C-alpha positions as CSV (number, residue, x, y, z in Angstrom):
1,M,-5.5,-2.6,37.3
2,S,-4.4,-0.1,39.9
3,R,-2.3,3.1,39.0
4,Q,-1.0,3.5,42.4
5,P,2.5,3.6,42.9
6,A,4.3,0.3,43.6
7,P,5.1,-0.2,47.3
8,A,8.6,0.3,48.3
9,P,11.1,-2.3,47.6
10,V,11.1,-5.2,50.0
11,P,14.5,-6.9,51.1
12,D,13.9,-10.1,49.2
13,R,13.6,-8.6,45.8
14,Q,16.4,-8.1,43.2
15,L,16.3,-4.9,41.7
16,L,16.6,-4.3,37.9
17,D,19.1,-2.4,36.0
18,E,17.7,1.1,34.5
19,N,17.3,-0.4,30.9
20,A,15.2,-3.5,32.2
21,A,13.2,-1.1,34.3
22,A,12.5,1.3,31.6
23,S,11.6,-1.6,29.4
24,I,9.1,-2.8,31.8
25,R,7.6,0.6,32.3
26,A,7.1,1.1,28.7
27,Y,5.3,-2.4,28.4
28,A,3.0,-1.4,31.3
29,A,2.5,2.0,29.5
30,E,1.4,0.0,26.3
31,Q,-0.9,-2.3,28.3
32,H,-2.7,0.7,30.0
33,A,-3.3,2.1,26.5
34,K,-4.9,-1.1,25.3
35,V,-7.0,-1.5,28.5
36,D,-8.0,2.0,28.1
37,A,-8.9,1.6,24.4
38,L,-11.0,-1.5,25.3
39,A,-12.7,0.2,27.9
40,S,-13.7,3.2,25.6
41,V,-15.1,0.7,23.3
42,L,-17.2,-1.0,25.8
43,E,-18.5,2.3,27.1
44,G,-19.6,3.3,23.7
45,I,-21.5,0.1,23.3
46,A,-23.0,0.5,26.7
47,E,-24.0,4.1,25.8
48,H,-25.1,3.8,22.2
49,G,-25.6,-0.1,21.8
50,Y,-24.5,-2.2,18.8
51,P,-25.3,-0.9,15.2
52,A,-28.5,-2.3,14.0
53,A,-28.3,-5.4,11.9
54,E,-30.3,-3.5,9.3
55,S,-27.7,-0.8,8.8
56,G,-25.4,-3.6,7.4
57,V,-22.3,-2.5,9.5
58,L,-20.7,-5.5,11.1
59,R,-19.9,-5.3,14.6
60,E,-16.2,-6.2,14.0
61,E,-16.2,-3.5,11.4
62,A,-17.8,-0.9,13.8
63,R,-15.4,-1.8,16.7
64,G,-12.3,-1.6,14.2
65,A,-13.3,2.0,13.1
66,H,-13.6,3.0,16.7
67,L,-10.5,1.6,17.7
68,E,-8.8,3.5,14.7
69,R,-10.4,6.7,15.8
70,L,-9.0,6.2,19.3
71,A,-5.5,5.4,17.8
72,D,-5.6,8.7,15.9
73,E,-6.7,10.6,19.0
74,Q,-3.6,9.1,20.8
75,L,-1.3,10.0,18.0
76,S,-2.7,13.6,18.2
77,R,-2.1,13.9,21.9
78,R,1.4,12.6,21.5
79,A,2.2,15.0,18.7
80,A,0.9,17.9,20.8
C-alpha cells in the first residue's frame, strides 16, 4: 500500500463532505497501523525465527505477546 498522496480529483468523482473524508482518513490510519504491526511481527519471525517447540511457548502466544508490546509502544508514542 502506497503512502503517496492521492492523485488530484478527477471530474467524474463526487467529493465527500468533511466528516466523511475524516472518517475515511481515520480508517486508513487504523489499517496502516495494523499492517505495520503485522509487518513487524513478520520481520521478528524472519530475524529470530519461531520459538523452539521445546520451550513450551505456543506460536500464537508469542505472537500475541509481541502484538501487545507493539500496542503498548503505540500508546506510549501517542501519549508523548
